[in-house]
C-alpha positions, -999 to 999 in steps of 0.1 A, spaced: 578 -222 -705 604 -248 -695 641 -249 -686 652 -282 -702 661 -296 -668 644 -330 -667 626 -339 -635 621 -376 -641 619 -402 -667 583 -416 -669 570 -447 -687 543 -448 -713 517 -472 -699 491 -469 -727 488 -455 -762 453 -450 -776 446 -436 -811 415 -415 -816 410 -401 -851 443 -383 -860 451 -378 -824 470 -401 -799 463 -403 -762 493 -412 -741 490 -424 -705 522 -419 -685 533 -435 -652 553 -410 -632 562 -402 -596 552 -366 -601 516 -376 -610 501 -368 -576 514 -332 -579 498 -327 -613 464 -312 -620 441 -312 -650 450 -285 -677 487 -284 -665 514 -283 -691 541 -310 -690 570 -314 -715 573 -350 -729 606 -354 -747 605 -317 -751 569 -315 -764 545 -294 -743 512 -314 -738 482 -307 -715 472 -331 -688 436 -342 -695 431 -369 -668 448 -383 -637 443 -417 -622 465 -427 -592 502 -427 -604 492 -423 -641 481 -393 -661 470 -388 -697 478 -363 -724 468 -359 -760 490 -352 -791 472 -339 -822 482 -350 -857 505 -320 -864 524 -328 -832 527 -364 -841 540 -355 -876 567 -331 -864 580 -350 -834 591 -385 -823 560 -390 -801 545 -411 -828 572 -437 -821 562 -441 -784 548 -474 -774 538 -491 -741 570 -493 -720 588 -464 -737 607 -441 -714 599 -404 -718 617 -373 -704 593 -352 -682 594 -316 -670 567 -295 -655 563 -259 -665 587 -234 -649 574 -214 -619 578 -176 -622 606 -166 -599 625 -199 -600 661 -202 -611 666 -208 -648 691 -236 -646 689 -247 -683 678 -222 -709 644 -208 -721 626 -238 -736 591 -233 -750 581 -270 -755 576 -264 -792 597 -289 -812 611 -274 -844 620 -307 -860 634 -341 -855 670 -354 -859 687 -387 -862 713 -399 -837 743 -405 -859 769 -415 -833 772 -424 -797 808 -423 -784 819 -430 -748 846 -406 -737 863 -419 -705 835 -410 -681 812 -390 -704 795 -395 -737 794 -375 -769 762 -378 -790 761 -366 -826 728 -357 -843 720 -349 -879 690 -329 -890 674 -317 -922 689 -283 -931 661 -274 -955 641 -260 -925 670 -235 -920 674 -241 -883 709 -235 -870 731 -243 -841 762 -223 -829 792 -235 -810 785 -233 -773 749 -222 -779 719 -239 -764 699 -267 -779 671 -289 -765 673 -326 -773 642 -346 -763 635 -319 -738 670 -318 -723 688 -284 -722 723 -289 -736 753 -270 -749 763 -275 -786 797 -287 -795 810 -294 -830 784 -272 -847 781 -279 -885 755 -269 -911 731 -298 -904 749 -316 -876 760 -310 -840 773 -329 -810 765 -326 -773 786 -338 -744 767 -358 -717 778 -361 -681 771 -392 -661 742 -376 -641 724 -365 -673 730 -399 -689 715 -418 -659 686 -394 -653 673 -389 -688 665 -411 -718 700 -405 -732 710 -439 -717 685 -455 -742 697 -436 -774 713 -457 -801 725 -448 -836 695 -443 -859 671 -432 -832 648 -402 -840 649 -374 -814 631 -341 -810 650 -307 -814 640 -273 -801 665 -247 -813 673 -217 -791 644 -192 -792 667 -162 -792 685 -176 -822 652 -181 -840 642 -145 -834 675 -132 -847 673 -154 -878 637 -142 -885 648 -105 -881 676 -111 -906 651 -126 -931 628 -96 -928 656 -71 -937 
């Protein structure tokens, strides 16, 4: 379980394919505090730490994860949003994030707004995921509030702190990003389908 509050931006130091899987080694300041078998969200994708070496740790993404997320686009030097699992009893500063990406989206527009930024994303509506105005969404692991919600498109407003301390400063039009829709909304949608 995560909150969508990014702890740091790590850097991919090595990508190693193995069968249908991909091993990613990540350089991060948090590495000395990690342990084997710990869950860490990478651009919103929950992956398990399998090895640690000094300031670098390694995780593995299986074929299904690579197919459904933007992790397949990571290369040496790529920045990646990182968050460790939430501790029971901590404040929930973002929203409930599972680290299970629902689908990807395309960055359609980046607009500077006199001290902040508005990012617009478009996603495939055939998977029937929805956003609602002022609801929660996770974009590359970052907990955000939806503005301008449409059928297959939404925007988010980014403050300077989030812009500087996440991978948002690297986003350009056409980039593929990971989306995790609000878990409560997903349960409500599923209950409606069963009626």
